N, C-alpha and C positions, 0 to 999 in steps of 0.2 A: 504494499500499500504506499502510496505517496501523496504528500499534501500537493496542492495545485502549485505549479512551479511560479517563481517569482523572479524579478529582475536582479542583477547583482547589487549587493549592498555594502556599504561601509561598516555595518554591525557585524560582518563575519570576522571570525578571530583570525589573527596572523599566524598562530603556531601550527603545529602538524594535526593529524587526525584526532589525537587524543584531547587536544586542547578544544578542538571543534565539538567533539561529543561532551566534554565537560561543561562548555558554556551552554550548549543546547539543553542538556538534561538539567543543569542548574535552572535556566528559564523556565522549563516545563515545571519543575518542582516548585518554584516561587510563584507559579500561575501567572507568569508574564508571557502569555501566549503569543502576543504581538512580536515580542523580541525573538521568541523560539521560531516563529514562522520567518522573521526577516533574516534570522541566522541560517535558515535554509535557503534563502533567496540568492546567496552566492553560487549556488550550484545550478541555478535555472537560466534558461536561454534569455538573451537580451530582449527587451521589448515587452515583457510582462508587467502588468500594473501590480506592484508590490501591495500598495495599500488596499487594493480592492481583493486581491487573493487573500491576504492576512487578515482582513476583515469579515471574510466569509463565515457564515456559521459552520461549514463543513470544517474548515481548518480548526477553529475554536473547539469544536466538538471532539475532534480527533485528539487534540492536545490536552483537553480537559480529561478524556478518558485515560490517557497515559498517566496524568497526574493522579487520578484515582486509584490506578493500578500500583503506583510506587509510593504514594505518601500514605504511611500507615502510621497509627497511633505508636507512640513510643520511639519512633525513629526521628533522629534530628534532621531536619532539612536544612539546606543552605540558607543563610550563611552560617548557622551554628554546626550542622553536619557538612562533611567534606565529601564532594563527588570525586572519586578516583576511577581512572581508567587505565586497564593494562596496556603495555605496549603493543602498538599496532603494527602490523607489517603490510604496507600498501603494496598493491599490485599496480605499478604505473601510477595513474591518476585516479584510481579508485581504491576503496578500502571497505571492509566490513567489520563491525564490532558486534559481538553477540552480547546478550544481557548478562551472561555470566562474567564478562570482562569489564563491567561497570558497577561500581559499588557506592553506596550511599550510606554514611555513618556506619561502614563496615559490613553492611549486606548488600549482596548482589541485587540488581534489578530484578533478575528472574526469582531469587528468593522473596523479594517483596511482593512480586505478583502473586505468589503462592499464598501468602498470608490471608486468611479468610475465604480462600477460593475452594470450591468443592466440585465433585463430579468426576467421571471417569476421564482419564486422560489429562486432566488439568496439569499434572506435573510436567508432561511433554510440550506444553506450550511454551514458546520461545520468541522473543523478539530480536531481529538482527537489524542494526542500524546500517544503512548504506551511506557512504561518504564518497564525495567526489572532490577533485582538486581543479580549480580553473584559476589561471593567472597565478599560480603559487599559493592560493587561498584554499584551505580544506573547508568543507561544510557538510553537514548531514543533509542529504539529498531525498532521504526516504527512509522506508524500513519495511521489513517483511515479517509477518505474523505467521508462525507455523508450528 
C-alpha cells in the first residue's frame, strides 16, 4: 500500500534510510500526519500537489491507523521514547525496512502491533517500509502489509 504521491519536499531528512524511517515513524507516533505525508513526498514524482494529497482523508486515515497500531499504553512515544532503526542495506536507490528492525522505547513495531491483537494468524502480520533515494535524499515511499 502506498500513500498518494506528492512532490519533493524540503521536509525530507538529509541522512540515510535509517534517518528517513526514524523521522517518519516519529511523525506518525506524534500524530503529525501532515509532516509524515510530506516526508514521503521526497520520493514522489514532480508536479504532484503535496498539500492536496497530504490533506486527503485517505492519507490521514492510513497514518492514523498506523499510529493506533504502534502507540500502546505504557510505551513512551517520542520525544520521551526513542525511535531506533537497525542498519539498513540499500540496493541502489531503494531499500526496505521490516517492522522488526524499528523499535520504539525498546519494543519493535511488530511487537507493538501484536499488543491487544487477536485472531488466527495475527502474529504473522508484518509491515515492510519501502524507501527510495532521489537526488541523494532518502524517504519512505510506501509500505507493504503482509
